MMTF fields as JSON, N, C-alpha, C and O atoms, coordinates in Angstrom:
{
  "mmtfVersion": "1.0.0",
  "mmtfProducer": "UNKNOWN",
  "numBonds": 475,
  "numAtoms": 476,
  "numGroups": 119,
  "numChains": 1,
  "numModels": 1,
  "chainsPerModel": [1],
  "groupsPerChain": [119],
  "chainIdList": ["A"],
  "bondAtomList": [4, 2, 8, 6, 12, 10, 16, 14, 20, 18, 24, 22, 28, 26, 32, 30, 36, 34, 40, 38, 44, 42, 48, 46, 52, 50, 56, 54, 60, 58, 64, 62, 68, 66, 72, 70, 76, 74, 80, 78, 84, 82, 88, 86, 92, 90, 96, 94, 100, 98, 104, 102, 108, 106, 112, 110, 116, 114, 120, 118, 124, 122, 128, 126, 132, 130, 136, 134, 140, 138, 144, 142, 148, 146, 152, 150, 156, 154, 160, 158, 164, 162, 168, 166, 172, 170, 176, 174, 180, 178, 184, 182, 188, 186, 192, 190, 196, 194, 200, 198, 204, 202, 208, 206, 212, 210, 216, 214, 220, 218, 224, 222, 228, 226, 232, 230, 236, 234, 240, 238, 244, 242, 248, 246, 252, 250, 256, 254, 260, 258, 264, 262, 268, 266, 272, 270, 276, 274, 280, 278, 284, 282, 288, 286, 292, 290, 296, 294, 300, 298, 304, 302, 308, 306, 312, 310, 316, 314, 320, 318, 324, 322, 328, 326, 332, 330, 336, 334, 340, 338, 344, 342, 348, 346, 352, 350, 356, 354, 360, 358, 364, 362, 368, 366, 372, 370, 376, 374, 380, 378, 384, 382, 388, 386, 392, 390, 396, 394, 400, 398, 404, 402, 408, 406, 412, 410, 416, 414, 420, 418, 424, 422, 428, 426, 432, 430, 436, 434, 440, 438, 444, 442, 448, 446, 452, 450, 456, 454, 460, 458, 464, 462, 468, 466, 472, 470],
  "bondOrderList": [1, 1, 1, 1, 1, 1, 1, 1, 1, 1, 1, 1, 1, 1, 1, 1, 1, 1, 1, 1, 1, 1, 1, 1, 1, 1, 1, 1, 1, 1, 1, 1, 1, 1, 1, 1, 1, 1, 1, 1, 1, 1, 1, 1, 1, 1, 1, 1, 1, 1, 1, 1, 1, 1, 1, 1, 1, 1, 1, 1, 1, 1, 1, 1, 1, 1, 1, 1, 1, 1, 1, 1, 1, 1, 1, 1, 1, 1, 1, 1, 1, 1, 1, 1, 1, 1, 1, 1, 1, 1, 1, 1, 1, 1, 1, 1, 1, 1, 1, 1, 1, 1, 1, 1, 1, 1, 1, 1, 1, 1, 1, 1, 1, 1, 1, 1, 1, 1],
  "groupList": [{"groupName": "UNK", "atomNameList": ["N", "CA", "C", "O"], "elementList": ["N", "C", "C", "O"], "formalChargeList": [0, 0, 0, 0], "bondAtomList": [1, 0, 2, 1, 3, 2], "bondOrderList": [1, 1, 2], "singleLetterCode": "X", "chemCompType": "L-PEPTIDE LINKING"}],
  "groupTypeList": [0, 0, 0, 0, 0, 0, 0, 0, 0, 0, 0, 0, 0, 0, 0, 0, 0, 0, 0, 0, 0, 0, 0, 0, 0, 0, 0, 0, 0, 0, 0, 0, 0, 0, 0, 0, 0, 0, 0, 0, 0, 0, 0, 0, 0, 0, 0, 0, 0, 0, 0, 0, 0, 0, 0, 0, 0, 0, 0, 0, 0, 0, 0, 0, 0, 0, 0, 0, 0, 0, 0, 0, 0, 0, 0, 0, 0, 0, 0, 0, 0, 0, 0, 0, 0, 0, 0, 0, 0, 0, 0, 0, 0, 0, 0, 0, 0, 0, 0, 0, 0, 0, 0, 0, 0, 0, 0, 0, 0, 0, 0, 0, 0, 0, 0, 0, 0, 0, 0],
  "groupIdList": [1, 2, 3, 4, 5, 6, 7, 8, 9, 10, 11, 12, 13, 14, 15, 16, 17, 18, 19, 20, 21, 22, 23, 24, 25, 26, 27, 28, 29, 30, 31, 32, 33, 34, 35, 36, 37, 38, 39, 40, 41, 42, 43, 44, 45, 46, 47, 48, 49, 50, 51, 52, 53, 54, 55, 56, 57, 58, 59, 60, 61, 62, 63, 64, 65, 66, 67, 68, 69, 70, 71, 72, 73, 74, 75, 76, 77, 78, 79, 80, 81, 82, 83, 84, 85, 86, 87, 88, 89, 90, 91, 92, 93, 94, 95, 96, 97, 98, 99, 100, 101, 102, 103, 104, 105, 106, 107, 108, 109, 110, 111, 112, 113, 114, 115, 116, 117, 118, 119],
  "secStructList": [7, 7, 6, 6, 6, 7, 1, 7, 2, 2, 2, 2, 2, 2, 2, 2, 2, 2, 2, 2, 2, 2, 2, 2, 2, 2, 2, 6, 2, 2, 2, 2, 2, 2, 2, 2, 2, 2, 2, 2, 2, 2, 2, 2, 2, 2, 2, 6, 6, 6, 6, 2, 2, 2, 2, 2, 6, 2, 2, 2, 2, 2, 2, 7, 1, 1, 7, 7, 7, 7, 2, 2, 2, 2, 2, 2, 2, 2, 2, 2, 2, 2, 2, 2, 2, 2, 2, 2, 2, 2, 2, 6, 6, 1, 1, 7, 2, 2, 2, 2, 2, 2, 2, 2, 2, 2, 2, 6, 6, 6, 7, 7, 7, 1, 1, 1, 7, 7, 7],
  "xCoordList": [0.957, -0.07, 1.26, 2.204, 0.522, 1.368, 1.025, 0.049, 2.498, 2.279, 1.256, 0.415, 1.036, 0.111, -1.555, -2.574, -1.424, -2.408, -3.808, -4.977, -2.739, -3.327, -4.073, -3.665, -5.254, -5.986, -4.879, -5.15, -3.843, -3.241, -2.647, -1.707, -3.16, -2.615, -1.028, -0.234, -0.471, 1.09, 1.783, 2.77, 1.666, 1.941, 2.202, 3.335, 1.087, 1.008, 1.937, 2.708, 1.785, 2.86, 4.201, 4.901, 4.748, 6.024, 6.652, 7.586, 5.403, 5.788, 6.289, 6.949, 6.082, 5.932, 7.012, 7.65, 7.525, 8.354, 10.066, 11.106, 9.965, 11.319, 11.165, 12.237, 9.775, 10.107, 10.705, 11.222, 10.262, 10.774, 12.474, 13.28, 12.706, 13.946, 15.21, 16.339, 14.532, 15.56, 15.38, 16.239, 14.25, 13.656, 15.165, 16.139, 15.049, 15.97, 16.931, 17.571, 17.695, 18.927, 19.335, 20.554, 18.46, 19.351, 19.567, 20.612, 18.309, 18.84, 19.946, 20.808, 20.329, 21.519, 22.819, 23.896, 22.523, 23.655, 23.672, 24.523, 22.907, 22.854, 23.436, 24.254, 23.006, 23.91, 25.166, 25.852, 25.592, 27.323, 27.767, 28.638, 27.237, 27.787, 27.952, 28.783, 26.869, 26.708, 28.082, 28.737, 28.409, 29.577, 30.444, 31.403, 30.838, 32.122, 32.172, 32.944, 31.573, 31.247, 32.145, 33.304, 31.092, 31.542, 33.051, 33.634, 33.596, 34.672, 35.759, 36.423, 35.602, 36.301, 36.347, 37.407, 35.357, 35.412, 36.535, 37.613, 36.011, 36.516, 38.133, 38.815, 38.552, 40.265, 40.539, 41.722, 40.393, 40.685, 40.672, 41.778, 39.675, 39.962, 40.545, 40.998, 41.001, 42.345, 43.47, 43.897, 43.685, 44.765, 45.503, 46.601, 44.227, 44.317, 44.143, 44.148, 44.017, 44.415, 46.132, 46.968, 46.276, 47.286, 48.415, 49.521, 48.292, 49.517, 49.717, 50.715, 48.151, 48.557, 49.646, 50.578, 49.584, 50.846, 52.254, 52.731, 52.869, 54.085, 54.393, 55.329, 52.377, 52.119, 52.315, 53.016, 51.733, 51.547, 53.172, 53.498, 54.179, 54.995, 56.524, 57.651, 56.235, 57.078, 56.442, 57.382, 55.22, 54.762, 55.071, 54.863, 55.487, 55.48, 56.679, 56.949, 57.845, 59.253, 59.697, 60.748, 58.722, 59.038, 59.423, 60.589, 58.0, 57.671, 58.291, 58.558, 58.441, 59.034, 60.89, 61.509, 61.362, 62.459, 62.614, 63.339, 62.448, 62.796, 62.302, 61.073, 62.839, 62.205, 61.798, 62.633, 60.965, 60.707, 61.108, 60.329, 62.195, 62.732, 62.984, 64.076, 61.603, 61.835, 61.971, 61.704, 62.328, 62.763, 61.462, 60.924, 60.778, 59.591, 58.527, 58.061, 58.616, 57.857, 57.927, 57.15, 58.806, 59.579, 59.214, 59.019, 59.2, 58.77, 57.635, 57.245, 56.655, 55.284, 54.815, 54.537, 54.904, 54.832, 54.891, 54.011, 56.324, 56.529, 55.397, 54.577, 55.295, 54.632, 52.864, 52.077, 52.731, 50.897, 51.194, 50.2, 52.367, 52.373, 52.621, 52.208, 53.144, 53.15, 52.042, 51.941, 51.271, 49.669, 48.763, 48.168, 48.75, 48.238, 48.089, 47.237, 49.611, 50.051, 49.33, 48.678, 49.658, 49.321, 47.375, 46.744, 46.804, 45.59, 44.488, 43.283, 45.113, 44.401, 43.657, 42.472, 44.71, 44.146, 43.042, 42.142, 43.493, 42.7, 41.053, 40.115, 41.029, 39.619, 39.145, 37.99, 40.05, 39.555, 39.126, 38.579, 39.135, 38.499, 37.548, 36.952, 37.359, 36.059, 34.938, 33.924, 35.368, 33.977, 34.428, 34.967, 34.309, 34.633, 34.681, 35.55, 33.167, 32.962, 33.99, 34.748, 34.294, 34.925, 36.427, 37.22, 36.469, 38.043, 38.675, 39.614, 37.745, 37.737, 37.814, 38.772, 36.887, 37.481, 38.268, 38.982, 38.557, 39.642, 40.977, 42.036, 40.452, 41.966, 42.465, 43.62, 41.034, 40.981, 41.576, 42.338, 40.897, 41.305, 42.748, 43.202, 43.511, 44.763, 45.812, 46.839, 45.135, 45.527, 46.126, 47.202, 45.007, 44.878, 45.325, 45.142, 45.854, 46.814, 45.504, 45.3, 44.457, 43.715, 42.44, 41.482, 42.874, 42.234, 40.773, 40.479, 39.836, 38.403, 38.165, 38.866, 37.364, 36.779, 36.564, 36.216, 36.6, 36.298, 34.826, 34.073, 34.665, 33.321, 32.31, 31.2, 32.458, 31.648, 31.597, 30.682, 32.455, 32.083, 30.848, 29.994, 30.688, 29.056, 29.256, 30.167, 27.565, 27.448, 27.471, 27.392],
  "yCoordList": [-0.879, -0.203, 1.505, 1.982, 1.824, 3.341, 4.206, 4.369, 4.63, 5.949, 6.535, 6.715, 6.949, 8.616, 8.193, 8.876, 7.502, 6.721, 5.699, 5.454, 5.304, 4.63, 5.313, 6.471, 5.001, 5.385, 5.331, 6.174, 4.546, 4.493, 5.659, 6.242, 6.067, 8.184, 7.643, 8.567, 6.551, 6.464, 6.184, 6.917, 5.374, 5.333, 6.549, 6.607, 7.818, 8.954, 9.802, 10.549, 9.601, 10.568, 10.269, 11.114, 8.967, 8.426, 9.275, 10.039, 8.554, 9.002, 10.564, 10.938, 11.282, 12.759, 13.013, 13.915, 12.571, 13.07, 12.483, 13.136, 11.46, 10.682, 12.287, 12.709, 12.989, 13.681, 15.224, 16.123, 14.949, 16.559, 16.51, 17.433, 15.096, 14.91, 15.015, 15.458, 14.361, 14.758, 16.157, 16.635, 16.917, 17.869, 18.809, 19.193, 19.021, 19.312, 19.029, 20.06, 17.905, 17.733, 17.863, 17.761, 18.15, 19.271, 20.318, 20.924, 20.839, 22.66, 22.168, 21.963, 21.95, 21.523, 21.395, 21.991, 20.809, 20.483, 21.482, 21.32, 22.31, 23.227, 24.783, 25.424, 25.186, 25.418, 25.251, 26.062, 24.702, 23.853, 24.282, 25.144, 23.743, 24.286, 25.364, 25.569, 26.477, 27.697, 28.311, 29.063, 28.055, 28.999, 28.506, 29.267, 26.368, 26.609, 27.911, 28.836, 27.938, 28.658, 30.163, 30.49, 30.787, 31.853, 32.148, 33.227, 30.829, 30.961, 31.347, 32.356, 30.182, 30.288, 31.593, 32.206, 31.942, 33.475, 34.464, 34.977, 34.5, 35.32, 35.259, 36.035, 34.036, 33.56, 33.579, 33.895, 33.499, 34.053, 34.939, 35.418, 35.743, 37.613, 37.886, 38.96, 37.694, 38.194, 37.758, 38.442, 37.092, 36.234, 37.307, 37.744, 37.373, 38.205, 39.808, 40.565, 40.125, 41.522, 41.61, 42.181, 40.724, 40.881, 40.582, 41.029, 39.841, 39.313, 40.416, 40.682, 41.117, 42.0, 43.298, 43.448, 43.696, 44.468, 44.257, 44.971, 42.722, 41.866, 42.284, 42.835, 41.472, 40.323, 41.415, 41.302, 43.189, 43.984, 44.692, 45.247, 44.538, 45.181, 44.079, 44.558, 42.753, 41.762, 42.034, 42.051, 42.293, 42.024, 43.888, 44.176, 44.68, 45.93, 46.089, 46.539, 45.646, 45.446, 45.025, 45.459, 43.619, 42.851, 43.708, 43.863, 44.639, 45.132, 46.772, 47.328, 47.338, 48.83, 49.232, 49.076, 49.663, 49.821, 50.511, 49.678, 51.451, 51.622, 50.987, 51.062, 50.23, 49.288, 50.153, 50.782, 50.119, 50.805, 50.043, 49.124, 50.278, 49.694, 50.44, 50.729, 50.776, 51.565, 50.472, 49.295, 50.873, 50.077, 50.02, 48.912, 51.067, 51.729, 49.917, 48.967, 50.324, 49.113, 47.902, 47.456, 47.436, 45.945, 45.518, 44.373, 46.506, 46.394, 46.099, 45.046, 47.188, 47.033, 45.446, 44.542, 45.668, 44.137, 42.657, 41.857, 42.202, 41.484, 41.563, 40.652, 43.149, 42.343, 42.203, 41.287, 42.886, 42.556, 40.357, 39.65, 39.876, 38.396, 37.927, 36.835, 38.558, 37.495, 38.068, 37.572, 38.911, 39.123, 37.897, 37.078, 37.897, 36.562, 35.21, 34.339, 35.538, 33.821, 33.576, 32.58, 35.072, 35.095, 35.131, 34.557, 35.952, 35.866, 34.524, 34.455, 33.762, 32.364, 31.797, 31.838, 31.349, 30.876, 31.354, 30.765, 33.176, 33.758, 33.99, 34.188, 33.898, 33.827, 32.268, 32.037, 31.266, 30.007, 29.855, 28.756, 30.517, 30.331, 31.189, 31.031, 32.471, 33.123, 32.641, 33.135, 31.932, 31.305, 29.859, 29.545, 29.272, 27.567, 27.005, 26.827, 26.93, 25.974, 24.793, 24.641, 23.863, 22.962, 22.722, 21.932, 24.011, 24.494, 24.522, 23.894, 25.636, 26.001, 24.616, 24.59, 23.355, 22.537, 21.8, 21.378, 21.198, 20.946, 21.589, 21.117, 22.843, 23.116, 23.349, 23.338, 23.597, 23.342, 21.912, 21.73, 20.717, 19.885, 19.294, 18.33, 20.251, 19.701, 20.756, 20.452, 21.792, 22.105, 21.694, 22.002, 20.757, 20.22, 18.604, 17.889, 18.227, 16.849, 16.027, 15.123, 16.326, 15.395, 14.791, 14.048, 15.41, 15.603, 15.891, 17.082, 15.029, 15.969, 17.125, 17.29, 17.953, 19.3, 18.821, 17.648, 19.182, 18.836, 19.722, 19.286, 20.901, 21.85, 21.393, 21.847, 20.24, 19.5, 18.162, 17.515, 17.64, 15.955, 15.511, 16.077, 14.483, 13.679, 13.16, 12.609, 13.646, 13.461, 11.718, 11.355],
  "zCoordList": [0.431, 0.167, -0.098, 0.531, -1.36, -0.906, 0.631, 1.363, 0.588, 2.346, 2.028, 2.909, 0.858, 0.903, 0.55, 0.448, 0.49, 0.228, 0.917, 0.622, 2.068, 3.037, 3.997, 4.091, 4.954, 5.512, 6.924, 7.779, 7.185, 8.046, 8.697, 8.157, 9.895, 10.087, 10.35, 10.174, 10.674, 11.288, 9.94, 9.883, 8.756, 8.228, 7.326, 6.848, 6.923, 6.675, 7.213, 6.61, 8.638, 9.254, 9.508, 10.067, 9.11, 8.91, 7.45, 7.207, 6.603, 5.192, 5.227, 4.258, 6.034, 5.88, 6.528, 5.984, 7.532, 8.303, 7.356, 7.443, 6.719, 6.125, 4.71, 4.277, 4.162, 3.477, 3.778, 3.115, 5.412, 5.898, 6.165, 6.049, 6.562, 6.74, 5.779, 5.989, 4.469, 3.072, 2.59, 1.85, 2.973, 2.496, 3.415, 2.766, 4.925, 5.821, 5.524, 5.317, 5.296, 4.648, 3.542, 3.407, 2.265, 1.087, 1.345, 1.109, 2.044, 2.502, 3.461, 2.606, 4.219, 5.024, 3.98, 4.009, 3.436, 2.331, 1.059, 0.185, 0.989, 0.434, 1.035, 0.375, 2.1, 2.529, 2.732, 2.109, 3.2, 3.055, 2.194, 2.314, 0.705, -0.001, -0.566, -1.451, 0.067, -0.12, 0.436, -0.285, 1.427, 2.459, 2.137, 2.02, 1.64, 0.629, -0.424, -0.17, -1.261, -2.113, -1.919, -2.174, -1.401, -0.311, 0.032, -0.075, 0.508, 1.195, -0.182, -0.422, -0.847, -1.536, -2.473, -2.596, -3.029, -3.888, -2.578, -2.879, -1.417, -0.913, -1.184, -1.855, -0.417, -0.204, -1.846, -1.713, -3.156, -4.249, -4.411, -4.658, -4.417, -4.447, -3.654, -4.048, -2.559, -1.853, -2.852, -3.782, -2.666, -3.511, -4.661, -5.006, -4.934, -6.518, -6.4, -7.371, -5.31, -4.854, -4.687, -5.387, -3.35, -2.531, -3.528, -3.223, -4.76, -5.587, -6.688, -7.359, -6.664, -7.997, -7.689, -8.478, -7.189, -6.941, -7.793, -8.675, -7.074, -7.653, -8.909, -9.488, -9.358, -11.073, -11.64, -12.646, -11.233, -12.663, -12.875, -13.924, -11.559, -11.595, -12.08, -12.203, -12.265, -13.196, -14.438, -15.232, -15.177, -15.993, -16.743, -17.922, -15.879, -16.59, -16.957, -18.071, -15.83, -16.174, -17.077, -17.549, -17.813, -19.063, -19.888, -20.253, -20.424, -21.533, -21.573, -22.638, -20.404, -20.469, -20.259, -19.206, -21.32, -21.603, -20.303, -19.76, -19.406, -18.307, -17.377, -17.378, -16.365, -15.44, -14.099, -13.45, -13.907, -12.77, -11.216, -10.961, -10.144, -9.325, -8.151, -7.663, -7.67, -6.375, -5.494, -5.736, -4.643, -3.143, -2.652, -2.662, -2.183, -1.785, -2.273, -1.644, -3.611, -4.349, -3.738, -2.894, -4.159, -3.708, -1.94, -1.531, -1.288, 0.174, 0.187, 0.691, -0.509, -0.765, -0.886, -0.098, -2.676, -2.611, -2.136, -2.454, -1.099, -0.093, 0.6, 0.718, 1.288, 2.57, 1.913, 2.154, 1.43, 0.461, -0.011, -0.181, -0.095, -0.231, 1.131, 1.518, 1.706, 3.114, 3.931, 5.053, 3.65, 4.274, 3.623, 4.324, 2.142, 1.762, 2.451, 2.628, 2.807, 3.475, 4.782, 5.097, 5.739, 6.951, 7.125, 8.013, 6.025, 6.519, 5.909, 6.151, 5.265, 4.783, 6.411, 6.743, 7.103, 8.493, 9.299, 9.897, 9.09, 9.723, 9.293, 10.064, 7.845, 7.058, 7.304, 7.661, 7.103, 6.999, 8.465, 8.554, 9.731, 10.981, 11.49, 12.556, 10.399, 10.378, 9.227, 8.734, 9.144, 8.102, 7.924, 6.863, 8.552, 8.587, 10.644, 11.498, 10.551, 11.783, 11.419, 12.377, 10.324, 11.098, 11.063, 11.574, 10.029, 10.598, 11.803, 12.292, 12.277, 14.046, 14.923, 15.695, 14.934, 15.747, 15.454, 16.364, 13.76, 13.414, 14.058, 14.473, 13.953, 14.7, 16.257, 16.681, 17.089, 18.431, 18.934, 19.884, 17.836, 18.349, 18.224, 18.841, 17.085, 17.008, 18.302, 18.91, 18.312, 19.387, 20.592, 21.104, 21.033, 21.893, 21.935, 22.921, 20.871, 20.943, 20.797, 21.607, 19.654, 20.01, 21.063, 20.843, 22.148, 23.334, 23.531, 23.626, 23.605, 23.995, 24.7, 25.698, 24.434, 25.068, 26.15, 26.019, 27.301, 28.308, 28.869, 29.74, 28.218, 28.396, 27.734, 28.015, 26.543, 25.326, 25.505, 24.996, 26.162, 26.603, 26.745, 27.426, 26.116, 26.683, 27.839, 28.457, 28.065, 29.656, 30.061, 31.234]
}
């Protein structure tokens, strides 16, 4: 007998619960995928922005007859590249619960968190 065509309210309720769980699971998956895409977009945008001064300098100096060799600009480019490397863990921490939990577990050498231990 089909679950929706059944006159048994228990079977109808069970089918509705299964559909509700499936819908909740799919929406949770969608939210999770959207968060990953958002984090990826932010990381790639920052990567491109922070590496742009150096890449521009390299391309410019490849074609220019008089190369641009200002020390302050080299230091600026180097700082931007270092910031790019340093900011990634901060971004992951800010945007990902999974990363945060794994990092806490890593810092505690895999020991369970006593504040969230099962009762």
